N, C-alpha and C positions, 0 to 999 in steps of 0.2 A: 401751333397756330391752326385753328380749325375754321375753314371757310364755308360759306354757303354752298359753293360748288361741291366741296367734299360731302356735305350733308345731302345734297340733291343726288349725287352719284351713288352714294352708299344706301340711302333710304328712300329715294324718290319713288321707286317701283313699289316698295312695301307699303308706302303711305298713299300711293296713287296720285302723286303730284305731277302736274303738267305746268310748264313755264308759260305764263300768259304775257308778261311784260318785264322790263327792267333787266334784260339779259346782261347788260353791261356792268351790272352790280354783283355778279356771281362771285367775284373775288372779295366781297365784303367779309369781314371777320365776325364770327359768332363769339361773343365775349362771355355769355352766361349760359349755364345749363338750365335755362328757364324759358318758358313760353307763356304768353298770356293773351287774354282778350281785351280789347280796348275799353269796352263797357262805358262807364261813367265819363271817361276822358273825351268821348265824342261830344259831350255836352259843353266842352271847354274847361271842365274842372280837371286840372293837371297836378294837383297836390299829391305827392307820393308816387306819381307815374314814373316808371322806369323805361327810358327810351331805348336801352340797349338790348331789349328782349325781342324775340320773334313774335310777331302779332298774328293772331288767328281771329279772323272775322267770321262770325257765325250768322245764323238766321236773324236773331234779334237785332244785331248791329246793321245788317243789310236793310231790314225793314225800317229801322229808325232813320238811316241815311236817306232812304227814298222819300221820307216825309219832309226833308229839308229842301230848301231852294238850292239851285246849283252853286250860287256864290257862297252860301253858308256851308254847304257840304264841302266845298273846296277849302274853305277857311279852317274848318274843324280838322280835316284830314292833314292839312299842312302843319297843324299844331303838334300832331303826334308822330308824323313821319319826318324824321331828321336824318342827319348824316350818321347817327349812331344806330339807326334801325337796321338790323341784319336782313330781314325779309318779311313779307306779308303773305299770308295764306288765306284764301277764301274757301270756306267750308261748303259742303252740300252741293258742289258743282255750280254755285250761283255765278252769274256773270258779274264781274266787278263793275261798280259805277265808273262811268267814263272819266270822272274827275280823279278817281283813285288810279286808274290806268295812266292818265296823263302825268300825275305827280310822280309815280313810280318810274316812268320813263325819263322824266326830267331829272330826278334825283338819283337815278340808277339804283333803285331799290328793287330787288327781285320780287315779282308778284306771281304767286302760284295759285292754281285751282286744285281742289281735292274733293272727292266725292264723299268722304267721311264726314260725320257730324263734327262740330266744333269740340264737343266733349270728348269724343274718341281721339281726335287729333291731339288735344291737350295732353291726354294720358299717354299716348304712344310717343309723342315727341319729347315730353319731359323725361320719360324713361330712357329713350335713345340718347338724349343729350347728357343725362346723368351718367350713363355708361361711358360716353365719350370723354367726359370731363373728370372721371374718376382718377384719383392719384395713381400713378403707375411707375414702374421701375423695370429695368431689364437686368436679369441675373444670368450668370454663367452656370450651366449644369444640365442635367437630364431629368425631366419630369415624367414620372411613371405612376400609373394608378395600380396599386398593389392591394388586393383584397378590399377595394373600395376606398383606400387611403391614398391621398395625393402625396407622393414621396418625391422630394427634390434631392437629387444626388449631386453633390458638389465636390470639389477638390482641385488640386493643382493639375496642370496639363500632363497627360500620359499616366495618370494614377489608375485609370481604368473605369472611368465613369460610364462611357458608352458601352464598354464590354459588360459591365454590371447590368446596365439597362437592357442590353440585348439578351442577357441571360434570363432576366425577369420576363421579357416578352416571349422567350422560347417556352417559359413555363405557363404561358397563358395570360399574363398581365398585359396592360395596355400602355402604349407610348403616347404621350401628349406632345413633348418636344425634346429634341436633343440639341445640346450645345448652347442654344440661346432660348431663354424662357422669358416671355413678357408677362409681368405680374401686375395685376390691377387690384386695387382695394375696392371691394364691392359693398355697398350699403354701409360703409364705414365700419364693418365688423368682421369681414373675412377676406382672404386673398384668393384670387383666381389666376391660374397660370395657363398660358397658351403659347403657341409657336408662331414665328413669322410665316406668312403664306408661302413664301418662296421655298422654304425648307420643310414644309409640313410633311410629316410621315417619313422624312429622310433621316438617315444616320450616317455619320462618318466613322468608319472603323479602320484604324491604322493597319496597313498591310493588305487591306481588301478594297477600300475606297468608299464611295457613296452607295448606300443600299436603300431600297424603298420597302419599309416595313409592311405597309399595306399590301404590296404585291407579293412579298415573300411569305408572310404569315396570315394574310387575310384582313379584311376590313374590321373584323371583330377585335383586332389587336391594336387599334388606334382610336383616338377620340380627339376632338378639337380643343377642349379645355377641361380643367379640373381644379377644384379647390386645393390649395397647398396646406396640408396638415402637419407634415413633418419634414425637416431638413436634415440630411445626413451628409457629413463631410468625410470623404475618404482621404486617408493619409498614410504614407509608408510607415510600417511598424518601427517604433523607436524603443529599444530596450531600456533606455534611460528615462523614458516618460512613464508617469504613473497613469494607468487607465482604470477608470471606475469599474469595480467588479460586482457591485451590489445594485447600484442604480437609484439610491435614495436621493442623491443630489440631482434633481432634474434641471437641465439647462434649457434656456430659451434664447433665441436671437430675434432682434427687432427688425421687422420688415414693414415699412410704411406705417409705423406706429402700432403694429400688431405683433405681440409676442408669439413666436412659433417654436414648438418643441425642437430641440437641436441635439444631435448625437454626433460624436466623433468616432468613426470606425476605423481602426488600424488595419492595414492590409499587408499581408505577407504570403509567400507561397504556402499552400496547404490549407489556407482559410477559405471556406466556401462563402464568399461575399454575398452571392445571390441568396443563399439560405439565411444569412444573417439579416439581410435587408427585409426578407419576408417576415422574419421574426420580429424585427422592429415595427413593422406595419401591424402585425397581429397583436403585439404588446400594446401598441397605441390604441387599438380598438378595445382591448380589454380595459384600459384605463378610462376610456370614454364611457364604458359601461359600469364604472365604479370599482373595478378590481385592479389593485396595484400589487404586483407580485413582490416587489422589493419591500413595500411597507408591510405586507402580510408576513413576510419572512422576519422582518425586524420585530414585529409584535410578538411572534412566536418565540423568537430568540430571547426577548426581554422576559417573557413569561417563564421560559425554561430557566433562565438565570435566577429569577425571583423564587421559583420553586426549590432550586438547589440551595439557595441562601437560607430559605425558611427551614429546610431539612437540616442544614448544617447547624442552624441556631437551636433547633429542637434537640439535636444530638448533643451539642455542647451543654445544654441545660441539664440533660440527664447525667452527664459526667460530673 
């Protein structure tokens, strides 16, 4: 549930908002990731008008309202301001008409002033609300940026996720979040991961406790968020399990409707997990550039087999 109060506290300073009236309505819920100008609805034409969106009143609306009589102005404003209206914002620092102020106080609809133009407000608020309403999920694991690739390390408890992430950080890579990763679907096409503010830059290492990565390794080894490009699951080595040794069969896992490349990495004493994770990240970059080592090897193998079969056929014909 996203409230007007949350929006004001998080983005009020960035947007230059000041509360003018309707303080009692800050607990109103914002239902839509949309904001609009009343425009034609101020004439009384309400067909297709959506009451549950934040209203931005700009210069044209203010000048139009000034030309109306007080009674008509009040009547028109009451038509568009209902119990479903989350909030109203007056652009360019205009002083709201007294009728608008009275209605907002009466119906407890937060009324804000902003110095930005209506066009700028529309663009900025639509973007902020779209981000807030993006589909999201919380995943367990450690998210690290490795050679520019967002690598989410997952696995059962005590398998060594945090230790692997710490090893990557020690080699100069960057931590986004340890243990809890908040994943958001951005623009409907990619995933972005971040960590809770409370545990930002912190890691829990068994036998040591909580450490602050930014303090130990410097601010260059942390970042607030990163796109998730690859997911790697660490699991204890199982001699009875068949592990892919070529890599032709690429695996994907669905996260919020987006397929993400997925690797299972067996762990046992003697395996350099940090080096293997770096290799996965570099190999992913190569694939993005159009070079697939497994497919290249497969093509060469097939060509070699064909050449040998052709030579065998020629030899048999001579006989």
